[in-house]
C-alpha positions in Angstrom: -4.6 6.0 -30.3 -8.3 6.1 -29.9 -8.1 9.0 -27.5 -5.8 7.2 -25.0 -2.5 8.3 -23.9 0.8 6.5 -24.5 2.4 5.0 -21.4 4.7 7.2 -19.4 6.9 6.0 -16.6 9.4 7.8 -14.4 10.9 7.4 -11.1 12.6 9.8 -8.7 14.5 9.2 -5.5 15.8 12.0 -3.4 17.8 11.8 -0.2 16.7 14.2 2.5 19.9 15.5 3.9 19.0 19.0 5.1 18.2 19.6 8.8 14.6 20.1 9.8 15.0 23.8 10.7 16.2 24.8 7.2 13.0 24.0 5.3 9.3 24.2 6.1 8.0 20.8 7.0 5.2 21.0 4.3 7.9 21.1 1.6 9.2 17.7 2.6 7.5 14.7 0.9 7.6 12.9 4.2 5.6 9.8 5.0 5.1 8.6 8.5 6.4 11.9 9.8 7.6 11.7 13.4 6.7 14.9 15.2 9.4 14.4 17.8 12.2 13.6 15.4 14.0 15.5 12.6 13.3 14.5 9.0 14.3 10.9 8.2 17.7 11.8 6.7 18.4 8.4 5.2 14.9 7.8 3.7 13.9 8.4 0.1 10.8 10.0 -1.4 9.9 8.2 -4.7 7.2 8.9 -7.2 6.0 6.7 -10.1 3.4 7.8 -12.6 2.2 6.1 -15.7 -0.8 6.0 -18.1 -2.3 3.6 -20.6 -0.7 0.1 -20.5 -2.7 -2.9 -21.5 -2.9 -6.4 -20.2 -5.7 -8.8 -19.3 -6.6 -8.5 -15.7 -5.3 -11.3 -13.5 -7.5 -13.4 -11.2 -5.9 -14.1 -7.9 -6.3 -17.7 -6.7 -5.4 -19.0 -3.3 -3.6 -22.2 -2.9 -0.2 -23.7 -3.8 2.1 -22.2 -6.4 1.0 -22.7 -10.0 0.9 -20.8 -13.2 -2.4 -19.2 -12.9 -1.7 -15.8 -14.3 -0.8 -14.1 -11.0 2.6 -12.5 -10.6 3.1 -14.2 -7.3 0.7 -17.0 -6.4 0.1 -17.8 -2.8 2.4 -20.5 -1.4 2.9 -22.5 1.7 6.0 -22.4 3.9 8.0 -25.2 5.3 8.3 -24.4 9.0 10.4 -27.4 10.2 13.8 -27.1 11.7 14.0 -23.4 12.2 17.0 -21.3 13.2 17.1 -18.1 15.2 17.5 -15.1 13.0 20.2 -12.6 14.0 18.7 -9.1 14.6 19.9 -6.6 12.0 17.4 -3.7 12.1 16.1 -3.3 15.7 17.7 -3.3 19.1 14.7 -3.8 21.4 13.3 -7.1 22.5 9.7 -8.0 21.8 7.3 -7.4 24.7 3.8 -8.5 23.9 2.3 -8.5 27.4 -1.4 -9.2 27.4 -1.9 -7.5 24.0 -5.0 -9.0 22.3 -3.2 -9.0 18.9 -0.2 -10.7 20.4 -2.4 -13.4 21.8 -4.1 -13.8 18.4 -0.7 -14.1 16.6 0.5 -16.7 19.2 -2.7 -18.7 18.7 -2.2 -18.5 15.0 1.3 -19.8 15.2 0.2 -22.7 17.4 -2.7 -23.5 15.1 -0.3 -23.6 12.1 2.1 -25.7 13.9 5.0 -23.3 13.5 6.0 -19.7 12.7 4.3 -17.5 10.2 5.8 -15.4 7.5 6.5 -11.7 8.0 3.8 -11.0 5.4 1.3 -13.0 7.3 2.3 -11.1 10.5 1.9 -7.7 8.8 -1.5 -8.5 7.3 -2.9 -9.6 10.7 -1.4 -6.7 12.6 -2.6 -4.0 10.2 -6.0 -5.3 8.8 -7.3 -7.9 11.2 -11.0 -7.0 11.4 -11.1 -7.2 15.2 -7.8 -5.8 16.4 -6.0 -4.6 13.3 -4.1 -1.3 13.6 -6.1 0.6 11.0 -9.5 -1.1 11.6 -11.0 0.5 14.7 -9.4 3.9 15.3 -8.0 7.1 13.8 -4.2 6.7 13.7 -3.4 9.9 11.7 -2.2 13.3 12.9 -0.5 14.7 15.9 -2.9 12.9 18.2 -2.4 9.6 16.4 0.8 7.7 15.5 2.2 9.5 12.5 1.5 12.5 10.2 1.2 12.3 6.4 1.7 15.1 3.8 -2.0 16.0 3.3 -2.4 16.6 7.1 0.5 19.1 6.9 -0.7 21.4 4.1 -3.8 21.5 1.8 -1.4 22.4 -1.1 -0.5 18.7 -1.4 -4.0 17.7 -2.3 -4.5 20.8 -4.5 -1.4 20.1 -6.5 -2.7 16.6 -7.2 -5.9 18.2 -8.3 -3.9 20.2 -10.8 -2.2 17.1 -12.0 -5.5 15.3 -12.4 -7.1 18.1 -14.4 -4.0 18.2 -16.7 -4.2 14.5 -17.3 -8.0 14.8 -18.0 -7.4 17.5 -20.5 -4.7 15.5 -22.2 -7.2 12.6 -22.4 -9.6 14.8 -24.5 -11.8 15.9 -21.5 -14.0 12.8 -21.3 -17.5 13.5 -19.9 -17.1 10.7 -17.3 -14.0 9.7 -15.4 -13.4 7.7 -12.2 -11.1 9.3 -9.6 -9.8 6.4 -7.5 -7.7 6.7 -4.4 -6.1 3.7 -2.7 -5.9 3.9 1.1 -7.4 7.5 1.5 -6.7 7.7 5.3 -8.9 10.4 6.7 -9.9 11.6 3.2 -7.9 14.8 3.6 -6.1 14.5 0.3 -9.3 13.8 -1.7 -11.2 16.6 0.1 -8.5 19.2 -0.8 -8.4 17.9 -4.4 -12.2 18.2 -4.8 -12.3 21.6 -3.1 -9.5 22.9 -5.3 -11.0 21.7 -8.5 -14.7 22.5 -7.8 -14.7 25.8 -9.7 -13.7 24.0 -12.9 -17.2 22.8 -13.5 -16.6 20.7 -16.6 -13.9 18.6 -14.7 -15.9 18.5 -11.5 -19.1 17.3 -13.2 -17.2 14.5 -15.0 -15.7 13.1 -11.9 -17.0 10.2 -9.7 -14.9 9.4 -6.6 -14.0 5.8 -5.6 -12.2 5.2 -2.3 -10.5 1.8 -1.7 -10.8 1.4 2.0 -11.1 -1.7 4.2 -11.5 0.1 7.6 -15.1 0.8 8.7 -13.7 3.4 11.1 -11.8 5.3 8.4 -14.7 5.1 6.0 -16.9 7.0 8.5 -14.2 9.6 9.0 -13.9 9.9 5.2 -17.6 10.5 4.9 -17.3 13.4 7.4 -14.2 14.9 5.7 -15.8 14.9 2.3 -19.0 16.3 3.7 -21.1 13.5 2.3 -24.9 13.4 2.1 -26.8 10.3 1.0 -29.0 10.1 -2.1 -32.6 9.4 -1.6 -33.2 5.7 -2.0 -29.6 4.8 -1.4 -28.3 3.0 1.6 -25.8 4.4 4.0 -23.1 2.2 5.4 -24.5 0.8 8.7 -22.7 1.4 12.0 -21.8 -2.2 12.1 -20.4 -2.4 8.5 -18.5 -5.5 8.1 -14.8 -5.8 7.1 -14.2 -6.1 3.5 -17.8 -5.2 2.4 -18.1 -3.9 -1.1 -20.8 -1.3 -0.3 -22.7 -2.6 -3.3 -26.1 -4.1 -3.6 -27.4 -6.4 -6.4 -29.2 -3.4 -8.0 -26.9 -0.4 -7.6 -23.8 0.9 -5.9 -24.3 2.6 -2.6 -23.3 6.2 -3.2 -22.9 9.5 -1.4 -22.6 13.0 -2.8 -19.7 15.2 -1.6 -20.9 18.8 -0.8 -17.4 20.0 -1.7 -17.9 19.5 -5.4 -21.1 17.6 -6.0 -19.1 14.5 -7.0 -20.6 11.1 -6.3 -18.6 9.1 -3.8 -18.4 5.3 -3.5 -16.5 3.0 -1.2 -14.9 -0.3 -2.2 -12.9 -3.0 -0.5 -10.5 -3.5 -3.4 -9.8 -2.1 -6.9 -11.6 -4.9 -8.7 -14.9 -3.7 -7.3 -14.7 -0.4 -9.2 -16.6 -0.5 -12.5 -14.6 -1.0 -15.7 -15.1 0.6 -19.1 -14.6 4.2 -17.8 -11.3 6.1 -17.9 -9.7 6.2 -14.4 -7.3 8.5 -12.6 -5.7 6.4 -9.9 -3.9 8.0 -6.9 -2.0 6.1 -4.3 -0.3 8.0 -1.4 1.3 6.0 1.3 -0.6 2.9 0.4 2.0 0.5 -1.0 4.3 0.9 2.0 1.7 -0.8 4.2 1.3 -3.9 2.0 2.7 -7.1 3.5 6.3 -8.0 2.6 8.3 -11.2 2.7 11.9 -10.9 4.1 14.8 -13.2 3.0 18.3 -13.5 4.3 21.4 -14.9 2.7 23.1 -17.7 4.7 25.5 -20.6 4.1 22.3 -22.7 3.6 21.1 -20.4 0.8 18.4 -17.7 0.8 16.3 -18.4 4.0 13.1 -16.8 4.8 12.6 -14.6 8.0 9.7 -15.8 10.0 7.8 -14.9 13.2 7.6 -17.4 16.0 6.8 -17.6 19.8 9.8 -16.8 21.9 11.3 -19.8 23.7 12.6 -20.3 27.3 12.3 -17.4 29.7 11.6 -14.8 27.0 8.0 -13.8 26.5 6.3 -12.7 23.3 7.5 -13.1 19.7 10.8 -13.5 18.0 12.3 -13.6 14.5 13.6 -17.0 13.2 15.0 -18.2 9.9 13.9 -21.2 7.9 16.4 -24.0 7.8 16.9 -23.5 4.1 15.2 -22.0 1.0 11.4 -21.9 1.2 8.9 -22.1 -1.6 8.5 -18.3 -1.1 12.2 -17.6 -1.4 12.5 -19.6 -4.6 9.4 -18.1 -6.2 9.6 -14.5 -5.2 13.4 -14.0 -5.4 13.6 -15.7 -8.8 11.0 -13.2 -10.1 12.7 -10.2 -8.5 16.3 -11.2 -9.4 15.6 -11.6 -13.1 15.5 -7.7 -13.2 18.7 -7.3 -11.2 22.3 -7.2 -12.4 24.9 -9.7 -11.1 26.7 -6.9 -9.3 23.5 -5.8 -7.5 22.7 -9.4 -6.4 26.2 -10.0 -5.2 26.0 -7.0 -2.7 22.8 -8.3 -1.1 22.5 -10.1 2.2 18.8 -9.2 2.9 16.0 -8.8 0.4 12.4 -7.7 0.8 9.7 -8.6 -1.8 6.1 -7.3 -1.7 4.0 -9.7 -4.0 0.8 -7.6 -3.4 2.4 -4.4 -4.6 3.4 -6.0 -7.9 0.0 -7.7 -8.3 -1.9 -4.4 -7.7 0.5 -2.5 -10.0 -0.3 -5.1 -12.7 -4.1 -4.6 -12.1 -3.6 -0.8 -12.4 -1.7 -1.1 -15.6 -4.4 -3.4 -17.0 -7.1 -0.9 -16.1 -5.4 2.1 -17.4 -4.3 0.3 -20.6 -7.8 -1.0 -21.4 -10.0 1.8 -20.2 -7.7 4.8 -20.5 -6.5 7.2 -17.8 -3.4 7.4 -15.6 -1.9 6.5 -12.2 0.3 8.3 -9.7 2.1 6.4 -6.9 3.6 8.5 -4.1 5.5 6.8 -1.4 8.9 6.2 0.2 11.1 3.8 -1.6 14.2 3.2 -3.7 14.8 2.6 -7.4 16.4 -0.8 -6.7 16.0 -4.0 -4.6 15.0 -3.2 -1.0 17.3 -4.7 1.6 15.9 -4.3 5.1 13.4 -1.5 5.7 10.5 -2.9 7.8 9.8 -0.5 10.7 7.2 0.2 13.3 6.0 3.6 14.6 3.9 4.3 17.6 3.0 7.7 18.9 5.6 9.3 16.6 8.4 7.2 17.8 10.2 4.1 16.4 9.6 0.9 18.3 10.5 -2.7 17.8 8.5 -4.4 15.0 7.3 -7.2 17.4 6.6 -4.9 20.3 2.8 -5.0 21.2 1.6 -5.8 17.7 -1.5 -4.0 16.6 -0.6 -0.8 18.5 2.0 0.5 16.0 2.1 1.2 12.3 4.2 -1.2 10.1 5.6 0.0 6.8 8.4 -0.8 4.4 10.1 0.9 1.5 8.7 0.6 -2.0 10.7 -1.2 -4.7 10.0 1.3 -7.5 12.3 -0.5 -9.9 10.1 -3.6 -9.6 6.9 -1.5 -10.1 8.3 0.0 -13.3 9.4 -3.4 -14.6 5.8 -4.7 -14.1 4.4 -1.8 -16.0 6.9 -2.2 -18.8 6.0 -5.9 -19.1 2.3 -5.1 -19.2 3.0 -2.5 -21.9 5.1 -4.8 -24.0 2.4 -7.5 -24.1 0.4 -5.3 -26.4 3.0 -3.4 -28.2 3.0 -0.1 -26.2 6.3 1.7 -25.6 7.3 2.4 -22.0 
């Protein structure tokens, strides 16, 4: 009603069982492609798309757990009386050497007075403003650490351009629409999308591009990829642009113009900084898999949380340990996730991963699409059920131990698409939409 689309949700998981020589690589929806390895036979490609759900936007507040509207409030962890965690996903030992990030993690653990959660470890390793994996270098492509679909073939971005135009037409061809990409990498996907749709002038002239990116280095690469020029009177991001800056002034947004299509391009640190009140088409490709996760393990003491600590004795570096019993995180996060699971599914689990940020961002997307109109497409690796144990590290196209030289390898985990769909369904149900 009112020119908006009804909510649509679907999920698809497909196991890649064919050998690498039987299909062209660009046909495989692979994430974190390893150039020296065959396709990841046991990994799943999953897609989730929805449009127009409605819910009041949450306001995330730090601090102890409380009912403040967030899906998963931030909580503290009891770090006393820890147990060593049996390794169940990696065979190598951690070797941090003199790695600056490893030193930072060890200092953080000492400052906290005990081990940190896997989520805290991931957040520091990937987005620490000084030594984070994504923050100061180009990690994509054959010369980087992994290859993603847009880097393999321009058809990927072009197909998403077709999808975006179809959605725009179904919305009634609004004269203004925000095209938002979460974690745009080099900007290759968006460049192919804009180039492929540039000849459809009505669509091209209605689009403004908004890139959610926290890395100053990747922002500069995206500017080059999109062939951006800067409007007279606008301010270009300085060479020393700070981490998490919004690229906005008190008077106006700092914008560039892409010469590929003439679209205005803006950069933001998070989705909340993108203006409201305008229909949005939101695209996320290999963004959710890099969000921090919490890991839990079933023991005779209950569901314990997996933590990262400094290795003891003659061992150097970092090690995984288990909390002595259930933590505030395990009680809060597992209770939320298990309410959507069957008794049979829960009985089979010994390890569980939960990504609070993924669910929070999904709720924010559903709120925006529901109130302002538009749609969203999430493309990533995942499963349509609870994720058990998927955290992995890739450096120079090879798998390495998660704790090996932190900050030099990409960390990623599967997406729990079942949980994302439940979040959207709950958001839709609050205002009477059907999912």
